[in-house]
Structure formats: structure tokens, C-alpha cells
C-alpha positions in Angstrom: 13.9 33.8 -35.1 15.0 32.6 -38.7 14.2 28.9 -40.4 18.6 28.4 -39.8 18.3 29.2 -36.6 15.6 26.5 -35.7 16.7 23.5 -37.9 20.1 24.3 -35.5 18.0 24.4 -32.5 16.7 21.1 -33.8 19.3 19.1 -34.8 21.2 19.9 -30.9 17.3 18.7 -29.1 17.6 16.0 -31.5 21.4 15.5 -30.6 20.8 15.8 -27.1 18.3 13.4 -26.8 20.3 10.8 -28.6 23.0 10.8 -26.2 20.7 10.9 -23.4 19.0 7.5 -24.7 23.0 6.0 -24.9 24.2 7.1 -21.9 21.3 4.9 -20.2 21.7 2.7 -22.1 25.7 2.8 -21.6 24.5 2.4 -17.6 22.2 -0.4 -18.2 24.6 -2.3 -19.7 27.4 -2.2 -16.7 24.7 -2.9 -14.4 23.6 -6.1 -16.4 27.6 -6.5 -16.4 27.7 -6.4 -13.1 24.8 -8.7 -12.2 25.2 -11.0 -14.4 21.3 -10.1 -16.0 19.3 -10.7 -12.6 17.6 -8.5 -10.7 19.1 -6.9 -7.6 16.6 -6.1 -4.5 17.3 -2.9 -2.7 20.4 -3.4 -0.2 21.2 -6.8 -1.3 25.2 -7.5 -0.3 26.3 -9.5 -3.4 29.4 -10.5 -1.7 27.0 -13.2 0.6 26.1 -14.6 -2.6 26.5 -18.1 -1.5 26.8 -20.7 1.6 28.4 -18.9 4.4 32.3 -19.5 5.3 32.7 -21.7 7.4 29.4 -24.4 6.1 30.4 -27.6 4.9 29.4 -28.3 1.7 26.2 -30.8 1.2 26.3 -34.0 0.0 24.4 -33.4 -2.4 27.0 -31.5 -3.7 30.0 -33.5 -2.6 28.5 -36.5 -5.1 28.5 -34.2 -8.2 31.5 -32.2 -7.8 35.2 -33.8 -8.2 37.4 -33.6 -5.5 36.2 -31.6 -3.0 38.2 -33.0 -0.2 40.7 -30.7 -1.5 41.2 -26.8 -2.7 39.2 -26.5 -5.2 37.1 -23.0 -6.7 33.9 -23.7 -8.0 32.9 -20.7 -10.6 29.2 -20.7 -10.9 28.7 -19.5 -14.1 26.1 -19.2 -16.7 25.9 -19.3 -20.6 23.9 -16.4 -21.2 26.3 -14.5 -19.0 28.4 -11.7 -21.0 30.4 -11.8 -18.1 31.0 -14.6 -17.3 31.9 -15.8 -20.7 34.5 -12.8 -20.7 35.9 -14.5 -16.7 36.5 -17.7 -18.8 37.6 -15.5 -21.6 40.3 -13.9 -19.1 41.3 -16.6 -17.2 42.2 -19.0 -19.8 44.1 -16.6 -21.1 45.9 -16.1 -17.8 48.3 -18.0 -15.5 46.1 -18.4 -12.4 47.7 -21.8 -11.1 44.9 -23.0 -9.4 42.2 -26.0 -9.4 38.8 -25.3 -11.3 35.4 -26.7 -11.6 32.8 -25.0 -13.7 29.9 -25.1 -12.8 27.8 -24.3 -15.9 24.3 -23.9 -15.6 22.4 -22.9 -18.9 21.2 -25.5 -21.6 22.6 -23.4 -24.8 25.8 -23.3 -25.7 27.4 -25.2 -22.6 30.2 -27.0 -25.1 30.9 -23.9 -26.4 31.0 -22.4 -23.0 33.2 -25.2 -21.6 36.0 -25.0 -24.5 37.2 -21.7 -23.3 38.5 -23.0 -20.0 41.4 -23.4 -18.6 43.2 -27.3 -19.4 42.5 -29.5 -16.5 39.0 -27.4 -15.3 36.3 -30.1 -14.3 32.7 -29.1 -15.8 29.7 -29.7 -14.0 26.2 -29.1 -16.3 22.8 -29.2 -15.8 20.7 -30.7 -14.8 23.5 -31.1 -11.6 24.7 -27.8 -12.4 21.0 -26.1 -11.5 21.2 -28.6 -8.3 24.5 -27.6 -7.3 23.7 -23.8 -7.7 20.7 -24.1 -5.3 22.3 -26.5 -2.5 25.2 -23.9 -2.5 22.8 -20.7 -2.4 24.4 -19.4 -5.7 22.0 -16.5 -7.2 24.5 -13.6 -9.2 26.7 -15.0 -11.6 30.0 -15.0 -12.1 30.5 -16.0 -8.4 33.8 -18.1 -7.2 33.0 -20.5 -3.8 36.5 -21.3 -2.6 35.9 -25.3 -1.2 38.9 -26.8 1.4 38.1 -30.1 2.5 34.2 -30.2 2.1 34.3 -26.6 4.2 33.8 -22.7 1.9 36.7 -21.1 2.7 36.3 -17.9 0.6 34.0 -16.5 -1.7 33.0 -13.9 -4.0 31.0 -12.1 -6.7 33.5 -11.9 -9.6 33.7 -8.0 -11.1 36.3 -9.3 -13.5 39.8 -11.7 -13.8 41.1 -9.5 -10.9 38.8 -10.3 -7.9 39.6 -14.4 -8.8 43.3 -14.0 -8.7 43.0 -11.3 -5.3 41.1 -15.1 -3.7 43.6 -17.1 -4.8 46.6 -14.6 -3.7 44.6 -14.4 -0.7 44.4 -18.3 -0.1 48.0 -18.3 -1.0 49.1 -15.8 1.4 47.6 -18.3 4.0 44.6 -16.0 4.6 43.4 -14.8 7.9 44.9 -10.9 8.1 46.9 -10.9 4.7 43.7 -11.8 3.1 42.1 -9.5 4.6 44.6 -6.6 3.8 45.0 -7.8 0.2 41.2 -7.7 0.2 40.7 -3.8 2.0 43.9 -2.8 0.0 42.3 -4.1 -3.4 38.7 -2.7 -2.2 37.0 -6.1 -3.4 34.4 -8.0 -0.3 35.8 -11.3 -0.5 35.9 -13.0 2.8 37.8 -15.6 3.6 37.7 -18.3 6.2 41.2 -19.5 7.6 39.2 -22.6 9.4 39.0 -20.9 13.1 43.3 -20.7 13.8 
């Protein structure tokens, strides 16, 4: 093997190593965006995050979060979550017609994140936000819980604005079978409770 061939072989091997590292970093980043930076135990079904559909919102949460007697969408986000920041930016630019309450956990840059929310969105900050996360059994961000008359009526771990819009549209279509069909059609793992109708 000549010196030129050896140099070409070393160069190709170096490029393959660099590309392999880049590919691994991309896969890791997709996982961070999907799960919000938290480790997930094997077999965990993230759609189950939050109180079960049909359960009553705990009184400690009702005393902190405004307007839970009406239809509200609780957005659970963290200040250090890139997927949360992207979701809020997309929500601010959208025309989604729903009443939101942002539960923002984190001590840094809360005001900056809150300023990106659509006008009229109520905000719950720490330490109250940490208690709401715990009482509502939310572990992953971004997550949405649909609340009506003090009960959880829908929920989902959000992969993007599309998931949130799908939940809002399913509710607007009066839930039940229509919501199940929408979720199945769109490949969305969202559950909707129709109040036992």
C-alpha cells in the first residue's frame, strides 16, 4: 500500500468516525426533545402521564389554578425544556381557540417563557407549579391535561403543537367516538373522557 492510499484510508476512517458520532448525537437529541430531558424507564407509557381521565382535580390544585370549573387546558412546561419552549412559540403564533393555564416549573427564565404565551394565558409559577406537577402526577414535559368542571377529561404528552390542536379539536367535536377516531386517524395517543355519556 502506497503512502497516498494509506492517507486516503485514514481520511475515510476519520470521516466515518465523525459521522457516526454526529448520528449518535442526533438520535440522543431526538430523545431529549421527545421526553423533555428526563430518563424514561423501560416499558413506560408516557400517554398515561398525569391524573387518570375521569379523576377529580385535587382541592390543593383547585385553590392554586384559576378557572377549573370551566374548560381549561393545563400546559405543563419546564424552563429548561427545549421542546416546551418550541411548543409555546408555536402556540403563540397559532390561532388555537382555547383557554390555557401554563404551569411553569423552574427557577430561571420563567418570566421570559411566560412572555411567549398567548395573551390571556394564566401562569402558575414555582413553588405552586411544583405542587401542581406533583398533585396532578405529571412527570414529563410538555404535557397537557384537559380539565372541565373540576375533572380530567383529556390528556397527552405533547410532541408538538399538532398534538395539542388535535386534543382541542377532538373536544370541540364533542369527544366520544369522534375524538377516538381523530386520535387513531392521526396516530395520536390521546385519551378523551366524555363524562360517562
